[in-house]
TORGU-839713 format. One line per field, with one value per residue (C-alpha): residue number from 1; residue in one letter; chain; x, y, z. Coordinates in steps of 0.02 Angstrom, whole numbers, plus 50000, padded with zeros to 5 digits. Example, Ala and Ser with C-alpha at 12.3 -4.5 7.8 and 13.67 -1.06 7.14 Angstrom:
2
nr <- (1 2);
rest <- (A S);
kette <- (A A);
east <- (50615 50684);
north <- (49775 49947);
up <- (50390 50357);
***
This chain:
454
nr <- (1 2 3 4 5 6 7 8 9 10 11 12 13 14 15 16 17 18 19 20 21 22 23 24 25 26 27 28 29 30 31 32 33 34 35 36 37 38 39 40 41 42 43 44 45 46 47 48 49 50 51 52 53 54 55 56 57 58 59 60 61 62 63 64 65 66 67 68 69 70 71 72 73 74 75 76 77 78 79 80 81 82 83 84 85 86 87 88 89 90 91 92 93 94 95 96 97 98 99 100 101 102 103 104 105 106 107 108 109 110 111 112 113 114 115 116 117 118 119 120 121 122 123 124 125 126 127 128 129 130 131 132 133 134 135 136 137 138 139 140 141 142 143 144 145 146 147 148 149 150 151 152 153 154 155 156 157 158 159 160 161 162 163 164 165 166 167 168 169 170 171 172 173 174 175 176 177 178 179 180 181 182 183 184 185 186 187 188 189 190 191 192 193 194 195 196 197 198 199 200 201 202 203 204 205 206 207 208 209 210 211 212 213 214 215 216 217 218 219 220 221 222 223 224 225 226 227 228 229 230 231 232 233 234 235 236 237 238 239 240 241 242 243 244 245 246 247 248 249 250 251 252 253 254 255 256 257 258 259 260 261 262 263 264 265 266 267 268 269 270 271 272 273 274 275 276 277 278 279 280 281 282 283 284 285 286 287 288 289 290 291 292 293 294 295 296 297 298 299 300 301 302 303 304 305 306 307 308 309 310 311 312 313 314 315 316 317 318 319 320 321 322 323 324 325 326 327 328 329 330 331 332 333 334 335 336 337 338 339 340 341 342 343 344 345 346 347 348 349 350 351 352 353 354 355 356 357 358 359 360 361 362 363 364 365 366 367 368 369 370 371 372 373 374 375 376 377 378 379 380 381 382 383 384 385 386 387 388 389 390 391 392 393 394 395 396 397 398 399 400 401 402 403 404 405 406 407 408 409 410 411 412 413 414 415 416 417 418 419 420 421 422 423 424 425 426 427 428 429 430 431 432 433 434 435 436 437 438 439 440 441 442 443 444 445 446 447 448 449 450 451 452 453 454);
rest <- (X X X X X X X X X X X X X X X X X X X X X X X X X X X X X X X X X X X X X X X X X X X X X X X X X X X X X X X X X X X X X X X X X X X X X X X X X X X X X X X X X X X X X X X X X X X X X X X X X X X X X X X X X X X X X X X X X X X X X X X X X X X X X X X X X X X X X X X X X X X X X X X X X X X X X X X X X X X X X X X X X X X X X X X X X X X X X X X X X X X X X X X X X X X X X X X X X X X X X X X X X X X X X X X X X X X X X X X X X X X X X X X X X X X X X X X X X X X X X X X X X X X X X X X X X X X X X X X X X X X X X X X X X X X X X X X X X X X X X X X X X X X X X X X X X X X X X X X X X X X X X X X X X X X X X X X X X X X X X X X X X X X X X X X X X X X X X X X X X X X X X X X X X X X X X X X X X X X X X X X X X X X X X X X X X X X X X X X X X X X X X X X X X X X X X X X X X X X X X X X X X X X X X X X X X X X X X X X X X X X X X X X X X X X X X X X X X X X X X X X X X X X X X X X X X X X X X X);
kette <- (A A A A A A A A A A A A A A A A A A A A A A A A A A A A A A A A A A A A A A A A A A A A A A A A A A A A A A A A A A A A A A A A A A A A A A A A A A A A A A A A A A A A A A A A A A A A A A A A A A A A A A A A A A A A A A A A A A A A A A A A A A A A A A A A A A A A A A A A A A A A A A A A A A A A A A A A A A A A A A A A A A A A A A A A A A A A A A A A A A A A A A A A A A A A A A A A A A A A A A A A A A A A A A A A A A A A A A A A A A A A A A A A A A A A A A A A A A A A A A A A A A A A A A A A A A A A A A A A A A A A A A A A A A A A A A A A A A A A A A A A A A A A A A A A A A A A A A A A A A A A A A A A A A A A A A A A A A A A A A A A A A A A A A A A A A A A A A A A A A A A A A A A A A A A A A A A A A A A A A A A A A A A A A A A A A A A A A A A A A A A A A A A A A A A A A A A A A A A A A A A A A A A A A A A A A A A A A A A A A A A A A A A A A A A A A A A A A A A A A A A A A A A A A A A A A A A A A);
east <- (61116 61226 61261 61408 61412 61547 61438 61289 61395 61456 61278 61219 61366 61328 61145 61189 61316 61189 61052 60934 60917 60883 60756 60733 60910 60978 61081 61166 61262 61327 61167 61017 60948 60834 60722 60685 60536 60515 60352 60262 60160 60011 59970 59795 59790 59643 59508 59425 59244 59135 58956 58840 58737 58555 58382 58209 58057 57891 57749 57582 57614 57795 57967 58095 58278 58410 58592 58757 58910 59042 59222 59295 59130 59083 58910 58769 58629 58467 58364 58190 58140 57997 58129 58152 58321 58390 58566 58643 58813 58808 58723 58547 58365 58248 58069 58000 57814 57669 57710 57580 57511 57554 57690 57870 58003 58192 58294 58477 58602 58763 58918 59039 59216 59350 59464 59361 59249 59065 58990 58808 58690 58509 58362 58181 58026 57838 57726 57592 57411 57279 57136 56983 56871 56783 56742 56569 56458 56519 56413 56425 56360 56388 56446 56531 56529 56625 56578 56623 56647 56648 56654 56682 56860 56938 57049 57177 57192 57343 57242 57118 57127 56990 56943 56825 56744 56789 56707 56723 56877 56916 57049 57144 57107 57210 57272 57220 57240 57075 56900 56844 56887 56836 56837 56775 56614 56616 56484 56347 56411 56286 56298 56471 56530 56666 56755 56853 56974 57074 57261 57399 57576 57728 57905 57840 57738 57548 57453 57276 57124 57056 56880 56805 56644 56558 56437 56356 56281 56217 56295 56147 56030 56143 56169 56054 56089 56177 56304 56360 56429 56617 56749 56895 57048 57229 57349 57507 57673 57748 57906 57978 57942 57774 57665 57480 57343 57160 57092 57135 57190 57248 57427 57437 57533 57441 57550 57710 57740 57909 57952 57878 57716 57559 57406 57244 57234 57056 57082 57178 57141 57243 57195 57270 57401 57353 57294 57160 57210 57145 57271 57227 57042 57057 57056 57208 57279 57457 57556 57530 57682 57738 57648 57679 57527 57547 57371 57189 57064 56903 56766 56679 56516 56387 56277 56092 55967 55916 56096 56120 55960 56001 56172 56121 55961 56039 56122 56049 56084 56054 55979 55857 56002 56136 56288 56376 56548 56577 56764 56745 56627 56697 56524 56438 56254 56139 55985 55839 55730 55777 55847 55763 55672 55798 55761 55898 55888 56054 56212 56368 56547 56695 56884 56936 57110 57238 57328 57465 57350 57196 57035 56979 56849 56713 56559 56578 56475 56480 56569 56645 56623 56740 56731 56893 57076 57183 57363 57498 57455 57297 57139 56985 56816 56656 56747 56637 56734 56679 56837 56966 57045 56965 56828 56714 56773 56794 56930 57097 57081 57210 57183 57111 57190 57169 57152 57284 57304 57282 57170 57010 56823 56722 56680 56818 56733 56885 56866 57053 57104 57271 57192 57020 57019 56849 56780 56941 57056 57165 57157 57266 57129 56984 56835 56844 56682 56620 56597 56406 56407 56530 56419 56264 56339 56414 56248 56115 56189 56174 56302 56295 56234 56303 56439 56478 56649 56669);
north <- (52211 52365 52466 52583 52758 52703 52564 52682 52805 52667 52611 52787 52821 52664 52711 52884 52811 52696 52832 52742 52881 53055 53139 53178 53219 53115 53194 53075 53100 52989 52980 52986 52989 53137 53153 53332 53359 53514 53615 53746 53892 53941 54125 54169 54330 54449 54437 54594 54559 54661 54700 54567 54613 54559 54597 54599 54545 54583 54459 54416 54442 54393 54454 54349 54384 54332 54364 54331 54247 54357 54306 54236 54223 54056 54097 54223 54285 54365 54484 54555 54712 54616 54526 54366 54301 54147 54077 54001 53930 53988 54112 54077 54128 54139 54201 54288 54247 54310 54493 54629 54703 54885 54884 54930 54812 54829 54675 54648 54521 54495 54401 54316 54247 54194 54336 54460 54603 54563 54662 54693 54782 54840 54861 54911 54855 54880 54728 54750 54776 54654 54760 54722 54835 54759 54844 54923 54997 54879 54895 54862 54958 54954 55088 55087 54896 54888 54831 54957 54914 55046 55043 55154 55205 55132 55253 55121 55025 55044 54974 54844 54673 54637 54455 54366 54202 54056 53894 53881 53992 54176 54232 54395 54522 54668 54769 54952 55101 55174 55131 55090 54956 54929 54767 54711 54613 54432 54405 54285 54272 54221 54285 54350 54370 54491 54509 54658 54643 54783 54764 54858 54876 54856 54865 54842 54687 54682 54603 54565 54550 54375 54435 54537 54606 54521 54577 54479 54536 54473 54581 54565 54637 54788 54829 54837 54694 54815 54871 54693 54671 54684 54634 54517 54599 54547 54517 54615 54660 54832 54833 54988 55116 55197 55340 55314 55444 55458 55487 55477 55660 55697 55762 55735 55579 55490 55334 55260 55076 54994 54870 54695 54742 54644 54744 54706 54789 54844 54936 55065 55236 55275 55459 55490 55351 55282 55116 55088 54967 54894 54893 54835 54858 55036 55103 55199 55256 55244 55276 55142 55035 55002 54835 54654 54540 54361 54295 54325 54370 54284 54180 54014 54088 54144 54298 54276 54309 54471 54531 54490 54576 54730 54742 54726 54828 54990 54910 54905 54793 54806 54632 54552 54469 54527 54433 54471 54397 54407 54387 54389 54239 54162 54147 54196 54246 54270 54381 54408 54562 54745 54885 54894 54731 54590 54408 54285 54133 54045 54044 53936 53934 54002 54027 54205 54282 54248 54383 54405 54385 54481 54486 54659 54747 54855 54848 54764 54682 54512 54519 54387 54201 54059 53870 53853 53893 53745 53740 53607 53508 53589 53675 53773 53779 53882 54049 54203 54368 54513 54621 54600 54428 54408 54280 54149 53973 53796 53737 53685 53515 53391 53309 53133 52994 53025 53214 53350 53535 53508 53355 53370 53386 53519 53494 53378 53351 53275 53230 53245 53414 53503 53617 53575 53713 53792 53898 53994 54114 54017 54085 54203 54334 54244 54169 53979 53881 53703 53641 53647 53824 53888 53810 53895 54069 54030 53961 54071 54240 54359 54488 54656 54574 54675 54590 54662 54610 54655);
up <- (57345 57360 57204 57211 57136 57018 56947 56923 56827 56713 56672 56637 56523 56424 56400 56338 56218 56135 56128 56244 56370 56302 56416 56558 56612 56757 56896 57015 57175 57308 57407 57286 57108 57055 56894 56837 56712 56604 56628 56516 56577 56465 56475 56406 56308 56335 56198 56131 56081 55965 56012 55937 55784 55792 55722 55800 55699 55785 55761 55837 56024 55993 55941 55850 55892 55765 55807 55720 55793 55876 55847 56008 56101 56179 56245 56227 56336 56276 56382 56363 56457 56538 56645 56547 56488 56402 56372 56215 56170 55989 55874 55814 55827 55976 55994 56147 56157 56262 56230 56241 56081 56054 56188 56152 56220 56231 56187 56233 56168 56268 56209 56330 56317 56444 56499 56398 56441 56411 56266 56222 56105 56128 56010 56039 55945 55959 55953 55817 55862 55802 55737 55840 55737 55589 55424 55423 55290 55152 54995 54808 54659 54471 54349 54179 54171 54336 54511 54645 54829 54965 55156 55307 55351 55509 55605 55661 55496 55382 55236 55179 55096 54968 54934 54814 54859 54746 54797 54985 54996 54976 54852 54879 54742 54806 54954 54955 55070 55010 55070 54892 54763 54582 54482 54312 54291 54237 54105 54154 54332 54464 54641 54689 54868 54921 55088 55154 55301 55383 55411 55503 55437 55552 55482 55306 55346 55342 55486 55429 55542 55566 55528 55388 55318 55170 55036 54894 54730 54563 54425 54307 54438 54461 54278 54129 54006 53888 54018 54055 53879 53861 53735 53755 53833 53833 53976 53938 54018 54008 53901 53982 54117 54075 54138 54171 54140 54188 54012 53827 53824 54003 54021 54209 54260 54402 54417 54347 54311 54290 54153 54170 54260 54208 54152 54061 53890 53848 53684 53583 53510 53354 53360 53532 53516 53685 53753 53885 54022 54183 54326 54502 54468 54399 54221 54158 53991 53927 53769 53637 53599 53777 53802 53751 53753 53815 53850 53803 53939 53886 53968 53937 54003 53876 53868 53897 53758 53846 53846 53663 53608 53713 53631 53447 53464 53398 53245 53070 52921 52733 52742 52863 52955 53075 53144 53308 53347 53535 53563 53752 53754 53593 53518 53355 53364 53214 53219 53102 53089 53085 53193 53364 53326 53310 53353 53400 53284 53307 53416 53407 53474 53378 53387 53347 53337 53472 53574 53443 53290 53344 53246 53189 53296 53221 53110 52940 52802 52719 52552 52440 52470 52419 52423 52518 52544 52495 52553 52532 52688 52758 52702 52762 52676 52668 52665 52699 52697 52806 52828 52691 52711 52883 52859 52934 52889 52953 53069 52992 52906 52842 52674 52677 52577 52390 52405 52395 52360 52173 52173 52273 52257 52349 52487 52547 52715 52801 52984 53016 53088 53098 53228 53296 53428 53457 53600 53635 53540 53419 53241 53142 53140 53055 53145 53144 53160 53165 52986 52994 53066 52935 52802 52876 52860 52689 52625 52705 52752 52603 52549 52641 52802 52949 53052 53225 53287 53472);
***
């Protein structure tokens, strides 16, 4: 069928009129129909990349590369100076392994983007050396109620890690740059095993040898029984920046501690206004008033009879009895005899003052005795004074049915306790005992009997 140009123009005009033909534009002539489409040309602008930021963390025969994303980059390539390389599409972390110990490597990170100049950054790092030498000459000796470890210095060690065996495992005590270490003695401890391992420090991180030297000892065979006796100490935190000294009177500052550091308080000297502490196995002295106690350092082990007799040997009493309160072992021991010839006749557990309500330390004498202290809801009986209001007495009882502060018969002998704690620090300064033990002192220990509180 033949369509004339005139008819085609009429159809096109109608379509345009009704909005049915908007694009593409139609151009007609007598011989043909042509459709012209619009086209867009995308021109890619050049991207300017910044050199990638990355870090190198050396490890055991390895180096970990961590790099950050670069704006505009669509891929990255990592190079190691030993010839290896690896590609990534985004930022991340990669570890080059099988590197030589002690060797310095150069690492490069390149960033790529279309129509952009490749940028890169380089860093070098030395792979740490695993110490092949072992500690030699490790030995242990005792002095001033402390165990002292010493060993030969290794020329390629940055320091040494000191461990103590607990069960089948070793627990880290401290890291030190010296070839000596000092620690306190645990009363009644059997054989103790220590281990010392060398370590090297790379970029602030310690790399410890896989092997170490060990030494074992029995404290009581190193020290005389007398030197194994110690008092209860208190774990404290420094409340401000403090200076440490080597003695009660020294003016030379040997170390400074910041606020919040944990130390072990041994005792105080009111004359010099200083406190004796144990910090990282060494004894120091600091100005009193800069510590806050938070826990008692005591033991559940007990002294042997030989240790007890060695300790009280030098003390005298105006009676034929002597009492020793050991705060470290939370035990009361009673002796009969005289100076240089005491005999242990009785020992029993106690509960002395807690870290914030400490029992007085020193040498005292038994004074007044009372039946009991009777409060509104609780009471204690068999009161034996030895230092002001500080006394031996029973644990804290509650009144049984039918008894009260104002209506009771002595002794009440209630089996209901408000606080039945025994064998660890818990009192407000007195020495709490089992009822039968408090009764024993109240009944049989005469006035003026010496009481050693240590």
